Structures are given as structure tokens and as C-alpha cells.
VOPAGU-2260 file (C-alpha; in pm, 1 decimal, decimal comma):
REM VOPAGU-2260
SITE   aa  ch    i         X         Y         Z
SITE  MET   A    0       0,0       0,0       0,0
SITE  ARG   A    1     142,9     336,3     -93,7
SITE  LYS   A    2     203,9     580,8     188,3
SITE  GLU   A    3     -13,2     849,7      25,1
SITE  GLU   A    4    -310,9     608,6      23,7
SITE  VAL   A    5    -288,5     533,6     395,9
SITE  ASP   A    6    -100,0     806,4     576,4
SITE  LEU   A    7     -34,5     644,3     913,6
SITE  THR   A    8     282,4     602,0    1113,0
SITE  ASP   A    9     424,8     251,5    1094,4
SITE  ASP   A   10     332,4     183,5    1458,5
SITE  VAL   A   11     -28,7     294,8    1412,6
SITE  TRP   A   12     -53,7     106,4    1083,1
SITE  GLN   A   13      77,5    -215,5    1240,4
SITE  GLU   A   14    -147,0    -174,9    1545,5
SITE  GLN   A   15    -461,8    -120,1    1336,3
SITE  ARG   A   16    -375,6    -404,2    1100,2
SITE  LYS   A   17    -310,5    -643,8    1389,9
SITE  ALA   A   18    -635,6    -544,3    1565,7
SITE  ALA   A   19    -836,3    -595,3    1245,1
SITE  ALA   A   20    -670,9    -934,1    1182,5
SITE  VAL   A   21    -741,5   -1047,2    1539,5
SITE  GLN   A   22   -1103,4    -931,1    1511,1
SITE  ARG   A   23   -1146,0   -1105,9    1175,6
SITE  GLU   A   24   -1007,9   -1433,2    1310,7
SITE  ALA   A   25   -1207,4   -1423,5    1636,8
SITE  ILE   A   26   -1536,5   -1335,1    1469,2
SITE  SER   A   27   -1478,2   -1594,4    1194,8
SITE  LEU   A   28   -1430,3   -1860,3    1462,0
SITE  LEU   A   29   -1743,3   -1743,3    1642,1
SITE  LEU   A   30   -1956,1   -1756,7    1327,7
SITE  ARG   A   31   -1833,9   -2108,6    1247,9
SITE  SER   A   32   -1896,0   -2241,4    1598,3
SITE  GLU   A   33   -2176,5   -2472,2    1699,4
SITE  GLY   A   34   -2240,9   -2248,3    1999,5
SITE  TRP   A   35   -2316,3   -1952,0    1772,8
SITE  ASP   A   36   -2560,2   -2164,3    1572,9
SITE  ILE   A   37   -2737,1   -2268,0    1893,3
SITE  LEU   A   38   -2749,7   -1909,8    2022,9
SITE  CYS   A   39   -2892,5   -1784,4    1692,3
SITE  ALA   A   40   -3157,7   -2054,7    1689,7
SITE  VAL   A   41   -3268,2   -1962,4    2042,9
SITE  ALA   A   42   -3264,4   -1590,8    1960,5
SITE  LYS   A   43   -3470,4   -1643,1    1644,7
SITE  LYS   A   44   -3725,0   -1848,9    1838,8
SITE  GLN   A   45   -3749,7   -1565,7    2091,4
SITE  VAL   A   46   -3808,2   -1309,2    1814,2
SITE  ASP   A   47   -4069,7   -1535,5    1652,4
SITE  TRP   A   48   -4245,3   -1580,1    1986,8
SITE  ILE   A   49   -4254,6   -1204,7    2048,1
SITE  GLN   A   50   -4395,2   -1147,4    1701,5
SITE  GLN   A   51   -4659,8   -1420,3    1728,2
SITE  GLN   A   52   -4766,0   -1372,9    2090,0
SITE  VAL   A   53   -4718,8   -1001,2    2140,1
SITE  MET   A   54   -4687,6    -797,9    1823,1
SITE  LEU   A   55   -4948,2    -973,3    1606,8
SITE  VAL   A   56   -5213,1    -993,5    1879,3
SITE  PRO   A   57   -5464,8    -707,9    1873,3
SITE  LEU   A   58   -5439,3    -471,8    2167,5
SITE  LYS   A   59   -5713,7    -500,0    2426,2
SITE  SER   A   60   -5676,0    -137,9    2528,2
SITE  ILE   A   61   -5478,0     171,8    2442,1
SITE  ASP   A   62   -5289,8     123,9    2768,9
SITE  ALA   A   63   -5115,7    -181,6    2619,2
SITE  VAL   A   64   -4937,4      23,7    2352,0
SITE  GLY   A   65   -4637,0      91,5    2573,3
SITE  GLU   A   66   -4587,2    -276,0    2651,0
SITE  GLN   A   67   -4624,3    -370,3    2285,9
SITE  GLU   A   68   -4367,9    -107,1    2181,9
SITE  PHE   A   69   -4128,2    -233,1    2449,3
SITE  ASN   A   70   -4160,6    -587,9    2317,3
SITE  LYS   A   71   -4115,5    -467,2    1959,7
SITE  GLY   A   72   -3790,5    -297,6    2065,1
SITE  HIS   A   73   -3684,8    -613,2    2246,6
SITE  ALA   A   74   -3736,1    -820,7    1929,5
SITE  MET   A   75   -3550,7    -565,2    1717,5
SITE  GLY   A   76   -3259,9    -568,3    1963,5
SITE  ILE   A   77   -3231,8    -946,1    1947,6
SITE  ALA   A   78   -3242,6    -937,4    1566,5
SITE  ALA   A   79   -2970,7    -669,0    1559,4
SITE  PHE   A   80   -2754,7    -875,5    1796,8
SITE  ILE   A   81   -2772,2   -1174,3    1562,3
SITE  LYS   A   82   -2644,5    -958,0    1273,5
SITE  LEU   A   83   -2366,4    -785,7    1470,1
SITE  PRO   A   84   -2084,1   -1040,2    1419,4
SITE  ALA   A   85   -2130,3   -1038,5    1040,9
SITE  HIS   A   86   -2101,4    -658,8    1043,3
SITE  MET   A   87   -1791,5    -679,8    1263,3
SITE  LEU   A   88   -1636,0    -928,4    1021,3
SITE  ASP   A   89   -1713,3    -700,5     725,8
SITE  GLU   A   90   -1558,9    -406,6     912,8
SITE  ALA   A   91   -1239,8    -599,3     991,4
SITE  GLU   A   92   -1205,7    -715,1     630,9
SITE  ALA   A   93   -1263,9    -361,6     500,8
SITE  THR   A   94    -998,4    -229,5     737,9
SITE  LEU   A   95    -750,2    -492,6     623,8
SITE  ALA   A   96    -826,9    -415,2     259,7
SITE  ARG   A   97    -784,2     -42,4     323,0
SITE  LEU   A   98    -454,4     -89,6     506,0
SITE  GLY   A   99    -324,5    -343,6     258,2
SITE  GLY   A  100     -68,6    -614,9     308,7
SITE  GLU   A  101     295,6    -528,9     340,6
SITE  ARG   A  102     381,6    -164,3     380,2
SITE  GLU   A  103     593,4     -24,2      97,9
SITE  GLU   A  104     876,2     211,4     178,0
SITE  ASP   A  105     855,2     566,1      47,6
SITE  SER   A  106    1001,3     582,0    -303,1
SITE  GLU   A  107    1110,1     942,0    -268,4
């Protein structure tokens, strides 16, 4: 990677590259693990339950709106959590692509 493309000191460049590589490896391992698959299955069941039992049931009174909105936010939070590692992996890979492989010396 040319210095003008990524203008970082060597120490900062190495630190950022190492952090992104560690994050990529850790998140890749997480996403491939049986534990992650189990956690996602449980989380998806929870979201489905909230949708079926809470969000799709007609309100009995206007007073129940707050509870329904809370549960909707709860379901959205679980769904966002399930997507977070994939976004973290994308971020690490983008950082590594931006920083490049070996650092070239200035040709000046």
C-alpha cells in the first residue's frame, strides 16, 4: 500500500492491522462455531415468539401500547444482535483491505 493512500505512522498502521486481523479471526471462529448456531436458533425463536404472541395480537386497550412497543424494541434488539458479528467481520475485512498487506517504503 502506498504511503499516500494510507498516511499512518508505521506503529499505528501495524497496530490497526493487527487489531483488524485479530477481530477477523475471532469473529470468523465465532460464526463457524456450533455455539453460535445454537445461540442464533434460540434468539430467532425468541423473536418469533414475540412477534406471534405479542406484536401480532390485537391490543385490548390503548394502555397496552407501551408494553407492545417495548416488546417490539426487544425483538428488534435481538435481531440486531444476531447480525452484529457479520457486520464486525465485514468491518475488519474492510480495514484490512484499506490498510493493505505489506507496507511499501517511500520511493522518494
